[in-house]
Every structure is written in C-alpha cells, then in structure tokens.
C-alpha positions as CSV (number, residue, x, y, z in Angstrom):
1,M,66.2,-60.2,-30.9
2,A,66.2,-57.6,-28.1
3,H,64.8,-56.9,-24.6
4,G,61.0,-57.2,-25.0
5,D,60.7,-58.9,-28.3
6,I,58.6,-62.2,-28.5
7,T,61.2,-64.5,-29.5
8,H,59.6,-68.0,-29.5
9,I,56.1,-69.5,-29.4
10,D,55.1,-73.2,-28.2
11,I,52.3,-74.8,-29.5
12,P,51.2,-77.8,-27.3
13,V,50.0,-80.8,-29.5
14,S,48.9,-84.3,-28.8
15,D,50.2,-85.8,-32.2
16,L,53.6,-84.5,-33.3
17,A,53.1,-85.9,-36.7
18,Q,49.7,-84.7,-37.3
19,A,50.7,-81.2,-36.2
20,T,53.7,-81.2,-38.3
21,Q,51.6,-81.8,-41.4
22,F,49.0,-79.5,-40.5
23,Y,51.2,-76.4,-39.8
24,S,53.5,-77.1,-42.6
25,G,50.7,-77.3,-45.0
26,L,48.8,-74.4,-43.7
27,F,51.4,-71.8,-43.1
28,G,54.3,-73.2,-45.1
29,W,56.3,-73.5,-41.8
30,Q,59.7,-75.3,-42.1
31,I,59.4,-78.2,-39.0
32,A,62.3,-80.2,-38.1
33,E,63.9,-81.8,-35.0
34,M,67.3,-80.2,-34.0
35,A,70.0,-82.3,-32.2
36,G,69.5,-82.2,-28.5
37,F,65.8,-81.4,-28.6
38,E,64.4,-84.7,-29.8
39,G,60.6,-84.9,-29.5
40,Y,60.3,-81.1,-29.7
41,P,60.4,-80.1,-33.5
42,M,61.1,-76.6,-34.0
43,W,59.2,-74.5,-36.7
44,Q,60.4,-71.7,-38.8
45,A,58.1,-69.1,-40.3
46,P,58.5,-68.5,-44.0
47,N,60.0,-64.8,-43.0
48,G,63.0,-66.6,-41.4
49,V,62.4,-64.8,-38.0
50,S,59.3,-66.3,-36.4
51,G,59.6,-69.5,-34.9
52,G,58.9,-72.0,-32.0
53,G,58.2,-75.3,-30.9
54,L,55.7,-78.0,-31.2
55,A,55.5,-79.2,-27.5
56,P,54.0,-82.4,-26.0
57,R,50.7,-81.3,-24.5
58,S,50.5,-81.7,-20.7
59,D,48.1,-80.9,-17.9
60,G,49.9,-77.7,-17.3
61,F,50.3,-76.8,-20.9
62,T,47.4,-76.9,-22.9
63,Q,47.6,-73.2,-24.8
64,P,50.2,-71.6,-27.0
65,R,52.9,-69.8,-24.9
66,S,54.8,-66.8,-26.1
67,Y,58.3,-66.2,-24.9
68,V,59.6,-62.7,-24.3
69,E,63.3,-62.0,-24.5
70,V,64.7,-60.3,-21.3
71,D,68.1,-59.1,-20.2
72,S,67.9,-61.0,-16.8
73,I,65.1,-63.8,-15.9
74,D,66.1,-63.3,-12.4
75,E,65.3,-59.4,-12.3
76,T,62.1,-60.0,-14.6
77,V,60.7,-62.6,-12.2
78,E,61.5,-60.4,-9.2
79,K,59.5,-57.6,-11.0
80,A,56.7,-59.7,-11.9
81,V,56.0,-61.1,-8.5
82,A,56.4,-57.7,-6.8
83,A,53.8,-56.5,-9.4
84,G,51.1,-59.2,-8.3
85,G,52.3,-61.9,-10.7
86,S,53.8,-65.4,-9.8
87,V,56.2,-68.2,-11.1
88,A,54.8,-71.2,-12.9
89,L,58.1,-72.9,-13.9
90,P,61.3,-71.5,-12.4
91,K,64.5,-70.7,-14.5
92,G,65.9,-73.6,-16.2
93,N,68.7,-74.1,-18.6
94,I,68.1,-74.5,-22.2
95,T,71.8,-74.5,-23.2
96,D,75.0,-73.4,-21.6
97,T,74.1,-69.9,-22.7
98,S,70.3,-69.6,-22.6
99,W,67.8,-70.0,-20.0
100,W,64.0,-70.0,-19.7
101,A,61.2,-69.6,-17.2
102,V,57.4,-69.1,-16.9
103,I,55.6,-66.4,-15.1
104,V,52.0,-65.9,-14.5
105,D,50.3,-62.4,-14.7
106,P,47.7,-61.2,-12.5
107,D,44.9,-62.5,-14.7
108,G,46.5,-66.1,-14.9
109,N,48.1,-65.7,-18.3
110,H,51.2,-67.8,-18.7
111,I,54.0,-65.7,-20.2
112,G,57.4,-67.5,-21.1
113,L,60.7,-65.7,-20.5
114,F,64.1,-66.3,-22.6
115,E,67.5,-65.2,-21.6
116,G,70.6,-65.7,-23.8
117,T,71.6,-66.2,-27.2
118,T,69.3,-67.1,-29.8
119,G,71.6,-68.2,-32.5
C-alpha cells in the first residue's frame, strides 16, 4: 500500500456470527479473528489484497468506514482541519508501528486514516 490508497474497510455489525456467515457466503471472504484483536474479526477478499474488519456497531459507528493510508496522521489531520474538516477520533495506536484516526470532511463523511506498517 502507498500514500492515498484505501487500505482497510470496517463494517459495523450487530451480530458477528451472522455477519461472518453472510459476508463469507456472499463474497467468499475469509473471516477470522487475529491474536490481539479478539471480538474484531478481520476479513480478506479473494484477491488477497482487499480487507478490513467486522466491528461492533455503536452509536457513532453505523456505516462502513474506509481507511486511507497516509504518511503522517498528524500532518493529514492538520490539513483536514485547515480545509474545513474536523476530528471524530484522534490518533490512536493499533500496534507499536501503526496508528489510526478518523476525520470528518465538510459534508460530514467519516474517513479513517492509517499510518504505519500493513504487514
């Protein structure tokens, strides 16, 4: 992945078992939990590149969210705010070498940001 690529898509779900059965049957996605991410099964598309997670639905997370890879979350957030956007979720750790945040564009769309290693 490179700067500007969509690197991950989260899908909010109410029932993980039902969602796993639905998406694996519909699209042939491989869905499994990874160590350290219990309760957040990750999906992998048949192309071996596209993927994301099935995340518990919450009040603030009711629609799928795409994550865009950036070189620096801090710089991207600064640019987004200067351009009329805002921050929905500040930068947080995923691992020791990767981070995420969520910005809101001027139309109210939530866009995830990813910085770090994908492998």
